[in-house]
C-alpha positions in Angstrom: 4.3 8.2 67.5 2.2 11.0 66.0 5.5 13.0 65.4 7.0 10.2 63.5 3.9 9.6 61.4 3.9 13.2 60.4 7.7 13.1 59.6 7.1 10.1 57.3 4.1 12.0 55.7 6.0 15.1 55.2 9.2 13.5 53.9 6.9 11.5 51.4 5.3 14.7 50.4 8.9 16.2 49.5 9.7 12.9 47.7 6.7 12.9 45.5 7.2 16.7 44.7 10.5 15.9 43.3 9.4 13.0 41.8 6.9 14.9 40.0 9.4 17.5 38.9 11.6 14.4 37.5 8.4 13.2 35.6 7.6 16.4 34.1 11.0 16.6 32.8 11.0 13.2 31.2 7.4 12.4 30.4 5.6 15.9 30.5 4.7 17.9 27.5 7.1 17.3 24.9 8.6 19.7 22.2 7.2 19.6 19.0 9.3 18.2 16.2 11.9 20.6 15.0 12.2 22.2 11.9 15.6 21.6 10.5 17.8 24.4 11.7 18.8 25.4 8.4 20.7 28.4 9.7 22.0 29.8 6.4 22.2 33.2 5.5 19.8 32.7 2.6 17.1 31.0 4.5 13.7 32.8 4.2 11.1 33.4 6.8 7.7 33.4 5.2 5.9 35.7 7.6 7.3 39.1 7.5 4.8 41.7 9.2 3.0 44.0 6.8 2.0 47.6 7.7 -1.5 48.8 7.0 -1.8 52.3 5.2 -1.4 54.7 8.0 -4.4 56.6 9.3 -4.5 60.2 10.7 -3.7 58.7 14.0 -0.8 56.1 14.9 -2.2 52.6 15.1 -0.7 49.1 15.9 1.0 47.5 13.0 -1.1 45.2 11.0 -1.4 41.6 11.7 1.5 39.2 10.5 0.7 38.0 6.8 2.5 36.2 4.1 4.3 39.2 2.3 6.6 39.4 -0.8 10.1 39.7 0.4 11.7 43.1 0.0 14.4 43.7 -2.7 17.8 42.3 -1.7 20.9 44.3 -2.1 23.5 42.3 -4.4 26.4 40.8 -2.5 27.2 38.0 -0.2 26.3 38.3 3.5 29.2 38.7 5.9 29.5 38.9 9.7 30.4 42.0 11.6 32.2 41.1 15.0 31.4 43.3 18.2 33.1 43.0 21.4 32.3 44.9 24.6 33.2 44.3 28.0 30.1 42.0 28.4 29.4 40.6 24.9 31.2 39.2 21.9 28.4 39.3 19.2 28.0 38.7 15.5 25.9 40.8 13.2 25.0 39.7 9.6 24.9 42.0 6.8 21.8 40.4 5.5 18.9 41.8 7.5 21.4 43.4 10.0 20.5 40.5 12.1 22.0 40.0 15.5 23.2 36.3 14.9 25.2 35.3 17.8 25.8 36.9 21.3 28.3 35.4 23.6 28.2 36.5 27.3 31.8 37.0 28.5 31.0 36.5 32.2 29.2 33.2 31.9 31.4 30.3 30.7 29.7 27.2 29.1 30.5 24.9 31.9 32.9 24.3 34.7 34.9 22.2 32.3 34.9 24.8 29.6 35.7 27.8 31.5 37.4 29.2 28.3 34.3 29.2 26.2 31.5 31.9 26.7 28.0 30.8 27.0 26.1 31.9 23.6 22.8 32.9 24.3 21.9 34.0 20.7 23.5 31.5 18.4 23.0 30.0 14.8 25.5 27.3 15.0 25.8 23.5 15.7 22.2 22.6 15.0 20.9 25.7 16.6 18.9 28.7 15.5 18.3 31.4 18.0 18.6 35.2 16.5 17.1 38.5 16.6 15.7 39.9 13.4 14.2 43.4 12.7 13.2 45.6 9.9 10.6 48.1 8.8 7.4 46.5 7.5 5.1 48.4 5.0 2.1 48.2 2.7 4.7 48.6 0.0 7.0 45.4 -0.7 10.0 47.7 -1.3 10.5 48.4 2.4 13.5 47.0 4.4 13.2 43.7 6.2 15.5 41.0 8.0 16.1 39.9 4.5 17.5 43.2 3.2 21.2 43.3 2.5 23.1 45.8 4.5 26.5 47.2 4.6 29.0 48.5 7.3 32.2 50.6 7.2 34.1 47.8 9.0 34.1 44.3 10.0 35.4 44.5 13.5 34.1 46.8 16.4 35.5 47.0 20.0 34.3 49.0 23.0 37.7 50.8 23.9 38.7 52.0 27.3 37.1 55.4 28.2 34.1 55.0 26.0 30.8 54.3 27.6 29.1 53.1 24.5 29.9 51.5 21.2 27.6 52.3 18.1 27.5 49.7 15.2 25.8 51.5 12.0 24.6 49.6 9.1 23.0 50.9 6.0 21.1 50.2 2.8 19.8 52.1 -0.2 16.9 51.1 -2.6 14.9 52.8 -5.0 13.1 55.7 -3.2 14.6 55.1 0.5 17.7 54.8 2.6 17.8 52.8 5.6 20.0 52.5 8.8 20.1 50.3 11.6 22.2 51.3 14.7 23.1 49.0 17.5 24.2 50.8 20.6 26.1 48.6 23.1 26.6 50.4 26.5 29.3 49.5 29.0 28.3 47.3 31.9 24.8 46.9 30.6 22.9 43.9 29.1 20.6 46.3 27.5 21.2 47.2 23.7 19.4 50.2 22.0 18.4 49.5 18.5 17.4 52.3 16.3 16.0 51.8 12.8 15.9 54.8 10.5 14.3 55.5 7.2 14.6 58.4 4.7 12.2 58.8 2.0 14.0 59.7 -1.1 11.4 58.9 -3.4 8.3 60.8 -4.7 5.5 59.0 -2.8 4.7 58.7 0.8 5.7 55.5 2.6 3.9 53.8 5.5 6.2 51.9 7.8 5.9 49.9 11.1 9.0 48.8 12.9 9.3 45.2 13.9 11.7 43.1 16.0 11.5 39.4 16.4 13.2 36.7 18.1 13.3 33.3 16.1 14.5 30.4 17.6 14.2 26.6 17.5 13.8 24.4 20.4 17.1 23.0 21.9 18.8 22.2 25.3 20.8 25.0 26.3 23.0 22.9 28.4 22.1 24.7 31.7 19.3 22.5 32.7 19.6 20.7 36.1 19.5 16.8 35.9 16.6 16.4 38.3 14.3 19.3 37.4 11.9 20.5 34.7 12.9 24.2 33.8 10.8 26.6 31.5 11.6 27.5 28.1 9.2 29.6 26.3 7.7 33.1 25.9 6.8 35.7 28.5 4.5 38.4 27.8 4.0 41.6 29.7 0.3 42.3 28.9 -2.3 44.7 29.7 -5.0 43.3 32.3 -7.7 45.4 30.4 -7.6 47.3 27.0 -6.5 50.8 27.7 -5.8 50.2 31.3 -2.6 51.0 33.3 -2.3 47.5 35.0 -0.2 44.7 33.3 0.5 41.2 34.3 3.2 38.7 33.4 2.2 35.7 31.2 4.2 32.6 30.3 3.6 30.3 27.5 5.9 27.2 26.7 7.1 26.8 23.2 5.3 23.7 22.6 2.0 25.0 23.6 2.3 28.0 21.0 1.3 25.5 18.2 -2.1 25.1 19.8 -2.4 28.4 21.5 -0.5 31.2 19.5 -0.4 34.5 21.3 -1.3 37.7 19.9 -2.0 41.1 21.9 -2.6 44.5 20.7 -2.0 47.0 23.5 -0.2 50.1 24.6 3.2 49.4 26.1 4.4 46.1 27.4 7.1 43.7 26.2 7.7 40.2 25.0 10.6 37.8 25.5 12.1 34.3 24.9 12.9 32.8 28.4 15.0 30.0 29.2 16.9 28.7 32.4 19.0 31.7 33.8 18.8 33.8 30.8 16.2 35.9 28.9 16.2 37.8 25.5 13.5 40.6 25.8 12.3 43.1 23.2 11.5 46.4 25.1 9.4 48.9 23.0 8.9 52.4 24.0 6.7 52.6 27.1 2.9 53.4 26.1 3.4 52.8 22.4 0.4 51.2 20.6 1.7 48.0 19.2 1.2 44.3 18.6 2.9 41.6 20.6 2.6 37.9 19.0 4.2 34.6 19.3 3.6 31.5 17.2 5.3 28.7 15.6 7.4 29.4 12.5 7.4 26.9 9.5 11.3 27.4 9.3 12.7 28.2 12.4 10.6 26.7 15.2 9.1 29.8 17.0 9.0 33.4 16.8 8.2 36.2 19.4 7.5 39.4 17.7 6.9 43.1 18.3 5.1 45.4 15.6 5.1 49.1 16.4 2.7 51.8 15.3 2.4 52.7 11.4 4.1 56.2 10.6 3.5 57.8 7.3 6.9 59.4 5.8 6.4 61.9 3.3 8.9 62.5 0.4 12.0 64.1 1.7 11.3 63.1 5.2 12.6 60.7 7.5 11.8 58.9 10.6 13.5 56.8 13.4 12.2 53.9 15.5 13.7 53.1 18.9 13.7 49.4 20.6 15.5 48.3 23.7 16.8 44.9 23.7 17.7 42.8 27.1 20.1 39.9 26.2 21.5 38.4 29.2 21.2 37.0 32.5 18.1 37.4 34.9 20.2 39.5 37.3 17.6 40.1 40.1 19.3 43.2 41.4 19.2 45.2 38.2 17.1 43.3 35.5 13.9 45.3 36.8 15.6 48.6 36.0 15.6 47.9 32.3 11.9 47.7 31.8 8.7 47.5 34.2 7.9 43.8 35.0 11.2 42.4 33.6 12.0 41.1 37.0 9.1 38.8 36.9 11.0 36.7 34.5 12.7 35.2 37.5 10.0 33.0 38.7 10.0 30.9 41.8 6.5 29.5 41.2 4.1 29.5 44.4 6.7 29.9 46.8 8.0 33.2 45.4 6.9 35.2 48.8 9.4 32.8 50.6 12.0 32.6 48.1 12.4 36.4 47.4 13.2 37.2 50.9 15.3 34.1 51.1 17.3 34.9 48.0 17.9 38.7 49.6 19.1 37.4 52.8 21.4 34.8 50.8 22.7 37.4 48.6 23.5 39.7 51.6 25.4 36.8 53.3 27.3 36.1 50.1 28.6 39.9 50.2 29.7 39.2 53.5 31.3 35.9 53.0 32.3 36.2 49.2 31.2 32.5 48.9 27.9 31.1 48.2 28.6 27.9 50.2 29.2 29.7 53.2 26.4 32.0 52.7 24.1 28.7 52.5 25.7 27.7 55.8 25.1 31.0 57.5 21.5 31.1 56.1 20.8 27.7 57.6 22.2 29.0 61.1 19.9 31.9 60.9 16.7 29.8 60.1 17.4 27.4 62.7 18.0 30.2 65.2 14.8 31.7 64.3 13.0 28.6 64.9 14.6 27.6 68.1 11.6 28.0 70.1 9.8 25.8 67.9 12.5 23.2 67.8 12.2 23.3 71.7 8.6 22.8 71.6 9.3 19.7 69.5 12.0 18.2 71.6 9.8 18.6 74.8 6.9 16.9 73.0 9.4 14.0 71.9 10.7 13.8 75.5 7.1 13.5 76.8 6.4 10.9 74.2 9.1 8.8 75.6 7.6 9.2 79.0 4.4 7.8 77.6 6.0 5.1 75.8 5.4 2.4 78.5 1.7 3.3 78.8 1.2 3.5 75.1 2.8 0.0 74.7 0.4 -1.2 77.4 -2.6 0.3 75.5 -1.5 -1.5 72.4 -1.1 -4.8 73.9 -4.5 -4.3 76.0 -6.4 -3.7 72.7 -4.6 -5.7 70.1 -5.9 -5.2 66.7 -8.7 -3.2 67.7 -7.3 0.0 66.3 -10.4 2.2 66.9 -10.3 1.3 70.7 -6.6 1.6 70.7 -6.7 5.2 69.1 -9.5 6.1 71.5 -7.4 5.1 74.5 -4.4 7.1 73.2 -6.3 10.2 72.8 -7.8 9.8 76.3 -4.3 9.4 77.7 -3.0 12.6 75.8 -6.0 14.5 77.0 -5.4 13.4 80.6 -1.8 14.3 80.8 -2.4 17.6 78.8 -0.2 16.5 75.9 -0.6 17.4 72.3 1.2 14.8 70.1 1.0 17.4 66.9 2.9 20.1 69.0 6.4 19.1 67.9 5.3 19.2 64.3 5.5 23.2 63.7 9.5 23.3 62.9 8.8 20.7 60.2 5.9 22.6 58.9 8.0 25.8 58.9 11.1 23.9 57.4 9.9 22.2 54.6 8.5 25.1 52.8 11.7 26.8 53.3 13.5 23.8 52.0 11.2 23.8 48.8 11.9 27.7 48.4 15.6 27.3 48.6 15.3 24.5 46.0 13.7 27.2 43.7 16.4 29.6 44.7 19.3 27.3 43.8 17.3 26.2 40.6 16.4 29.5 39.3 18.9 32.2 40.4 21.6 32.9 37.7 23.7 34.4 40.4 24.3 30.9 41.8 25.2 29.4 38.3 28.5 27.5 38.7 29.1 28.8 42.2 31.8 27.0 44.1 32.3 26.5 47.8 35.5 24.3 48.9 37.4 21.3 47.7 35.6 19.6 44.9 32.3 21.5 45.4 32.9 23.7 42.5 29.4 24.0 41.4 26.5 23.9 44.3 23.9 23.9 41.5 25.0 20.3 40.5 25.0 17.2 42.5 28.1 16.2 44.8 30.2 14.2 42.4 31.5 12.2 45.2 28.3 11.8 47.1 29.9 13.0 50.4 27.2 15.3 51.3 24.2 13.0 50.7 26.1 10.3 52.8 26.5 12.9 55.7 22.8 13.7 55.3 22.0 10.1 55.9 24.2 9.7 59.0 22.9 12.9 60.4 19.4 11.6 59.8 20.2 8.4 61.5 21.7 10.0 64.5 18.6 12.4 65.0 16.5 9.3 64.9 18.5 7.8 67.8 18.5 10.8 69.8 14.6 11.0 69.5 13.9 7.3 70.0 11.3 5.3 68.6 10.1 3.2 71.4 6.4 4.4 70.8 6.3 3.1 67.5 5.1 -0.3 66.2 7.6 -2.6 64.4 6.5 -1.7 60.8 7.2 2.1 61.5 10.5 1.3 63.3 11.5 -0.6 60.0 10.3 2.3 57.9 12.1 4.9 60.1 15.4 2.7 60.1 15.3 2.5 56.1 14.6 6.0 55.8 18.1 7.3 55.9 19.5 5.0 53.4 16.5 5.9 50.9 16.9 9.6 51.3 20.6 9.1 51.1 20.0 7.6 47.7 17.4 10.2 46.7 19.4 13.2 47.5 22.4 11.8 45.7 20.9 13.6 42.5 20.0 16.9 44.0 22.0 20.3 43.9 24.8 20.0 46.4 23.9 23.4 47.7 20.5 22.1 48.6 21.9 19.1 50.4 24.4 21.4 52.2 21.5 23.3 53.8 19.9 20.0 54.7 23.1 18.6 56.4 23.8 21.9 58.1 20.3 21.9 59.4 20.6 18.2 60.7 23.9 19.0 62.6 22.4 22.2 63.9 19.2 20.1 65.0 21.3 17.4 66.6 23.2 20.0 68.9 19.9 21.7 69.6 18.4 18.3 70.4 21.3 17.3 72.6 21.1 20.7 74.4 17.3 20.7 74.9 17.3 17.0 76.0 19.8 17.6 78.7 17.8 20.9 79.8 14.8 18.8 80.3 16.7 16.3 82.1 17.8 19.0 84.5 14.3 20.5 84.8 13.0 16.7 85.8 15.8 16.2 88.3 15.0 19.6 90.0 11.1 18.6 90.0 12.0 15.3 91.7 14.2 16.9 94.2 11.6 19.3 95.0 9.0 16.8 95.8 11.3 14.9 98.2 
């Protein structure tokens, strides 16, 4: 009876957890009203960074202020198309902005396999672009509104080349500026180099800045029954001048009340969303300012401003920044910048989820299929918990033996719950039986279940992963509800094998209805998660049958020995 009570409480806890997730999705903190996504080339942003006059030693760029826009080279803006093995990108000649980045290895959805997922985009009511420039105390420096030119309109990474450089230039009175985007084969990191030549008679103060500007919108990858994170990630120093860093996240809607600004050495800033990240990766150890805040015209801005340099007449300077624009691939993302692997966030169950994903990935390499990998993972987990399961089923078997005595206690004490409970505890003590001994497998399995939920939810490696038949996306619900129904059936069978003779009528009714309720509940869950639970139930039924037969043989041998 105590086991059943514990099962009810544990299942209720799981249900409440996912109800809370759904509540957060539907009624949690809401996005701020969007500024109109006027994603036209001429749209101005009013908060261009301004560099302070350069001191003798380099200092972080000055705070963002309302600066006069730089002079704009005449001529209409046009798009430059860039294609590599991983990207199809578009760069605007206005500001040399990275306006659109399609990820060739990631279709939009299972029904739109021929369309690439666009991480950066300024079409169809969206605005998510990467801007850069050189801020200065003089208004004549180049910003993300300066017009550039390029020698060609189409670039392609050819076979045999390991990188592709796209160079844009602009000339103004007293300076020549270049922007070079280097796309590398097989890498989601793009190198941005901004160059400035001082052709005038006066010294120039210049600070590089790179910013991600975006409105808030649904990416199309959000699961139907969960709340995923969209916001800013910051790798910040724990203490000024220290060597230790920490990763902090802020949701977009929270930036309105709590804008972020950090002056520090090193670190990075990123825009995060489900499965994907756009990160600005300054040179390690550089004195810089990282900030994030609302933007009057484009929703939100995450920005890096680098150290100010003085460029004397006739001299030139270059400013290098790394850009990571792509999926949160766990086996490689950390190699691009220290701490970038923290953008894959499994929450408080990370210590369980990370090894779980590691094992799942190894099994996937062995099977070549994420569905079979989940099944093998379940077999391994159940195998590791076999001894705990055996203890649970032994406890259930003993409970069956006590059922007549427990029923007698209930009848003897009637509605006197206090005396009834005391008599039951005395019986357990006399027989040397711990009614909670069989709860350990559930205590272990539920954290594993929740951890796997986060693995399926957060891991881009499982995005649109198929299995067999109609299971073409294990991160989406089963469209024909076969797995949820199988879950309900296996749960019902387990209950019948366990027996419920020690339960009062109310508990029996609840347990009888539970498979139906859980079937309806799991109909909205990722099919990969339900596959894990169905497999776990099937293995549990086999283990329970085997252990029950084993216990019956042990009892028969004991009875025979007494004769």
